[in-house]
N, C-alpha and C positions, 0 to 999 in steps of 0.2 A: 473523424476518429483520430485519437492520439497514438503516437508511437510509445511503447513501453520499453524502458531501459532499466534493467535490474543490475545492481551491484553484485559482485561475486558473493559477498557476505549474505545478502538477502536471498539469493538463489540457493546457496548452500543450506541456509536455515529452512527454506521451503522444502527442499528435498529430504531433509531429516525428519520432517513431521509425519505423523500417521496419515495414511491415505485419505481418510475422511476430512482431516483439516486441510490437506493439500488441495482437495477439490473445492472446498468452501473458499479458501483464500484465492485460488486460481480464478474462480468465478467472479469474485469481487474485483480482481485485477482486470478481467475482461470487461466488466461493466464500467470500471473506471476509465478504460481506454475508449469506450463508446461515448460516455458522457460523464466527465469529471465533476459536473455540478448536480448530479442526480441525488435527490434528498434521501433515497432509500439506502444509500451507502454509508450514512452516518459519518459524513466528512466534517472535520473540524480543523480550523487553522490553528497552528501551534502558537502558544503564547511564549514570548521571550526568545524566540528563534524563528528562522524562516522555515517554511514547509507546512505540510498538512498531514493528517492521519486519517485512516479509514479503520473503523471498528468492525471486526469480524468475530463475534463471540467474545472470548477472552483474549483474542489475538489482535495485534495492531499492525498496520502497514504504514510506515512512515515514508513520505515521498515529497518531492518538489515538482512543480510543473512550470512549463514555459508555454504560455498561450500563443506567443508569436510563432514559435517553431512547432507547436503542437506535440510536445514531448513531455512525458511523465517519467521521472527518474526515481525509482524505488530504492531507498537507502537502507531501510531496515524492516525486518519482519520479526516480531517477537511477542512474548506474552505481555499482558497488560502492565505488569509492574516493572519489568526489566527493559522494555524498549525505550523508555524515556531517559535512561541513564547515559 
């Protein structure tokens, strides 16, 4: 199991979402901690920069992972169009 570290910005965004979105995104983060290579999470390596993203409906979770330390650092949570900026 990986340890999840969330930046303040990502945590703040998660808390401002409607409860239904919070539940879906929180579940995706829990699954990510259990197995960051799970195909059901729709994980994609980012092009042109370091990190990965998880697709949860129209929302994206941007993160970096350290396999040696077993840490996942969540940098951003946002809607599909805005999170890549």
